[in-house]
N, C-alpha and C positions, 0 to 999 in steps of 0.2 A: 392315282398314280403317285409313286413315291417322289418326293422332291429331291433331285440330285444335289442341289446346293446344301440342303440340310444334311444329307449323308456325308458330304465333304466336311462340313463343320463338325459333325459328330466324330469323324476320324481324328481330328486334332484336339478334341475335348479330352480333358483328364478328370472329368466328373467321376467320383467314386474311387479314384486312385489315391494311394498313399505313397509319398516319396520321402526318402532320407537324403539330405544334402550335407556333405561334410565341408568344412571350411566355409561355412555359410554366413559368417558374421559380417563380411564386407566383400568388396570387389566382385569378382565374377560369381562367387558362391551366393552372395546376396541377390544378385540379379537372376541367377538360376532359380533361386527360391521364389522370387517375385513372378517370374514367367510361369513356373509350375502352378503356383497358387492362383494366378490370374485365369488359368484354364480349368480351375476347379479342383485341383489336387490338394489333399491335406499334406502338410509338410512338417517333418521333424527336422529342425535346424540343429546342426552339430558343429561345435567349435570350441577351442580352448579359451576364446575371448568371451567370457560370460556377459560382460556389460553390453557389448555390441550385439551379441546374440539375443539377449533378452529384449533389447531395444528394437531389433528387427521383428521379433515375434510380436511385440506390442503393435508395431506399425501394421503388420499384416492382419492381425486380429481386428484392428480398428477398421480395416477395409472389408471385413466379413470373412476372412479366410480361416480355415481350421488349421491351427499351427501350434507347435510346442517347441521348446528349446531344451537341449540336453548338453551340458558341458562335457567334453570328452577329448582325449588325446588319441588320435587314430592309430598311433603306433603301439598302443597298449591293448593286448587281447582282452583284458578284463574290462576295459572301457567299452569295447565293442559289445560285450554282453550287457552292459548297462544300456547302451543304445538300443539293442534288440528288445530288452524288456520295456524300455520307454515307448518305442513305437507300437509294440503289440498291445501294451496295457492301455495306451491312449487311443489308438486308432483301430486296433484289432487285426491289422494285416499290413503288409508292405508290398508294393508293386514296382517301385522305382528306387534305384540306388544311384546316387551321383557321387562318385569319388573325386571330389574337387580339391580337398585339402592339399596344400603343397607349400614348400619353402624352397628358397634358392640361396645358394652361397655365392661368394664373389672371390674365389681363390683359384689360381691356376694349378696345374698338376704338381708343379714343383713346390707349391706353397700350402696346399691343403693338408690339414691334419686328419688323422684317422677319425677323431671325434666329429669333426665337421662333415666328413664324408658320410659317416654312419647316420648322423642326424638327418641329412637330406634323404638318404636311402630309406630310413625308417618311416618318415612321414610320406614321401612321395610314392614309394613302391610297396613297402611292407604294409602301410596303412590301407591301400587299395586291396591288397591281397587278403588282409584280415577282414575287411568289409565284405568282400565277396564270399569268403569262406563262411562267415557268420550268418549273412542274410540270404544267400542264394536259396537255401532250403525253404525259407519263408516265402520268397517270391514264387518258388515252385508250388508251394501249398496254396498260394493265392490264385493259382491258375496260370502263372507265368508273368513276365514283365520285362523290364528294360534296365540294364546297367549301363551307365555312361562313365567312362574313365577319362578324366581331364588330363591329357598329356600336354604336349607343347610342340611348337615347330622344332624345338630342340630334340624331340623324338623322331623327327624326320630329317633333321640336319645336324646342327650342333649349337652349343652355347659355351662361352668361355669357361664356365664352371664345370669341371669334369663330373662331379657328383650329380649335378642337375641333369646333364646330358645323359649320363648312364641310367639315372632313375626314370627319365621320360622315355628313353628307348626301351627300357625294361617294361614299363607300363604298357607300351604299344604291343610288345610281344605277349605279355600276360593277357592282354585283351583277346588276342587271337586264340590262345589256349582256352580261355574261359568261354569264348563263343562256341568252340567245339564241344566242351564238356557240358555246358548248360543248355545248348540248343534243344536236346530232347526234353528238357523241362519247360520248353516254350519261353526261355529267357534269352533275350537278345543282348549282346554285349558289344559295345562300340567305343572307340576312342576318338576324342576330338583334340585338335592340335592348334590352340590359339597362338597367334603370332604376337607382334608388338601391340599390346593393349594398354589403354589408358586406365590403369588400375593402381591401387596402392603399392603393389609389388614393384612398380617402376617409379615410385616417389623419389628414389635416390638420384635419378637422372636429372641433370641440368637442363634448362630450356634448350641449350645448344645441342646437347646430345639427343634430346627428344626430336628436335627438328631434323637432325642428321639421320636418325633412324627412320623417321617418317618419309624422308626423301628417297629412301631405297625401295619403297613400296610402290607398285604400279598405281594403287589408289591414292597414294600421296598423303595418307593420314593414318594415325593409329586406330585400332579397333576400339569400340566401346563395350563395356562389360555387358550391357543388355543384349548385344548382338550374340555373344556366346550363350546367354540365357535363353534366347529364342531357339538356338540350335539344339540345346539340351531338351527343351520342351518338345520340339519336333521329334527327336529321337525317343522320347518317353512315350509318345502317342502312337495310336494305331496307324497313323499316316506313314509311319516308318516300319510297318510290320514285316517287311521283307529285307530289312537292313540289319545285318549282324556281322561282326568281325571286321567292320569297316574302320578306316582311319580317315577322318575328315578334317582337312585343314581349314581353319578360319583365320586367315593370316594376311588379308589384303593383297595376296599375290606373291608373298615372299618366296614360297617354295616353287613358284613358277620360274624363278631365276632372278635373284637380287642383283647379280652381276650384270645381267642384261638390262635391268632397270637403270643401273648406274651408267652403263654405256649409252643408253638412249638419252639420259638426262644430260650427259656431257656433249652430245652432238645435237 
């Protein structure tokens, strides 16, 4: 008689899979790579930070994972061709694409320059578009797979930087279109929406600002990068085989109503 527990574990396993993770050198991208590798996936790390990218590759190799690093700027179509050659030459196929690379600005509408706006849009939105355009046919040829686009709660709500908000809303919408287009290829496409996370992207914040932001969350703490990594690994696995076109908040309850949390705290 088949062991039901074994079948459940097999659904979450990524043995035999190959994943590409952008923005993988640190923060959430690094934890996504660790979670995927821990479940048996080979991983191609992609980042503009070559030193940190190579260091992470060495760490994962030391623990027995099949991993490689390729420096690339996700906003450059030619770099995506380099990524494609690297993953196919090294691992022979690709089954998972995680569009995690992202940048954030800190300018209001009246202050942001056209160059700053374009830089954020190029990395956060154009980069994911190019990644899907380049690699989706290879996921199809491998029998299907999973694409995870890392948006933000800013793609469900807002952020003080208009370019960041627009790019993350755009990525949310692009995910819906891709889920429709790639579904017949057996490719699932979902977006995740991290909230306030304890990652290098928030290193600019003072301890007071960090505490104030955490106090607005029902859970009362920032998220940790590994928690986003676990969500990505789940969506990459067969356990998520009927999930596509979804937008999944991982935000400590922010989108359940931060104002309600503040009112509860005050009373």
